[in-house]
Each structure stands twice: as C-alpha cells, then as structure tokens.
C-alpha positions in Angstrom: -16.6 -18.1 4.4 -18.2 -14.7 5.1 -17.5 -12.5 8.1 -20.9 -13.4 9.5 -20.3 -17.1 9.0 -17.0 -16.7 10.9 -18.7 -14.8 13.7 -21.3 -17.5 14.0 -18.8 -20.3 14.0 -16.6 -18.7 16.7 -19.6 -17.8 18.8 -20.8 -21.5 18.6 -17.3 -22.8 19.6 -16.7 -20.3 22.4 -20.3 -20.1 23.7 -20.2 -16.3 23.6 -22.7 -14.0 22.1 -22.4 -13.1 18.4 -22.3 -9.4 19.2 -19.3 -9.9 21.5 -17.5 -12.0 18.9 -18.3 -9.3 16.2 -16.8 -6.6 18.4 -13.7 -8.6 19.0 -13.2 -9.3 15.3 -13.7 -5.6 14.5 -11.2 -4.5 17.2 -8.7 -7.1 15.9 -9.1 -5.9 12.3 -8.9 -2.2 13.3 -5.7 -2.8 15.3 -4.0 -4.8 12.6 -4.8 -2.1 10.0 -3.6 0.7 12.3 -0.3 -1.1 13.2 0.5 -2.1 9.6 -0.3 1.3 8.2 2.1 2.7 10.9 4.9 0.5 9.5 4.8 -2.1 12.2 4.3 -5.8 11.6 2.1 -8.1 13.7 3.2 -11.6 14.3 0.9 -14.2 15.7 2.8 -17.4 16.5 1.6 -20.5 14.8 -0.7 -18.3 12.5 1.3 -15.8 10.6 2.6 -12.2 10.1 0.8 -9.1 8.8 3.2 -6.6 7.4 3.5 -3.7 4.9 5.6 -4.2 1.8 6.6 -1.6 -0.8 6.3 -2.6 -4.4 8.6 -0.7 -6.6 7.5 1.3 -9.6 7.4 -0.4 -13.0 6.7 0.3 -16.6 4.3 -2.0 -18.5 3.2 -2.1 -22.2 -0.4 -2.8 -23.2 -0.3 -5.7 -25.6 -2.9 -4.5 -28.1 -2.3 -0.8 -28.2 1.5 -0.9 -27.5 0.8 2.0 -25.1 3.3 2.3 -22.2 1.8 2.6 -18.7 3.8 3.6 -15.7 2.7 2.0 -12.4 3.9 4.1 -9.4 5.6 2.7 -6.3 3.0 1.6 -3.7 2.7 0.0 -0.3 0.5 -3.0 0.2 -0.4 -5.2 3.1 0.9 -8.7 3.0 0.0 -11.8 5.1 2.7 -14.4 5.4 1.4 -17.7 7.0 3.6 -19.5 9.5 5.1 -22.9 8.9 2.5 -24.5 11.2 -0.3 -22.8 9.3 1.0 -24.0 6.0 1.4 -27.6 7.2 -2.1 -27.7 8.8 -3.6 -26.1 5.6 -1.9 -28.6 3.4 -3.0 -31.5 5.6 -6.6 -30.4 5.5 -6.5 -30.0 1.7 -5.0 -33.4 1.3 -7.6 -35.0 3.6 -10.5 -33.4 1.6 -9.2 -34.5 -1.8 -11.8 -36.8 -3.3 -10.1 -37.5 -6.6 
C-alpha cells in the first residue's frame, strides 16, 4: 500500500478530507522521527513501539575477493509490533490463505 492509498483509505473511513489526513500523517511521521532521533521511544498501545537501536561494529569478509570490510557501529530505527498487532496480523494472513 502506498502513502496515497493509505490517505485515501483513512479519509474514506473517517469522512475527513484527504488534505487533512495527509497533514496528520505527515505530523505523525515527523514527530516519530524527531522523538526517535532524540533517543526516545514511542509506544502506541495495541500497535507497537518505535525505538532507536545501536548495532555494534563488525568485520565481514567478501566471499569472492577475500577482502575484509569493516562496518562501523550505527544507530537504526526499529519498530516492534505489539502482541495484539502480531495476533491480528497472523489471523488476517491465515484467513486469506487460499492454498
């Protein structure tokens, strides 16, 4: 689903203008990015948690050239779905299996 498709779906369900829904989604995205980059985590009950995680540095070897490559420590954004989100997601996947 694209961002525009998400905006259209939410606008249809809430009977609000697509412009307003787009502004709300942008504000949400901006606030999440700002809080997570500041080291805070955002938890939305029954949905999940956005948080920053530091991945430690590591050394890898390229298979073909045997060259050693060092990957520095870096911070990434991680989304951890809640238990309810996982259960609902697995139910909808099971319901749509046509095997």
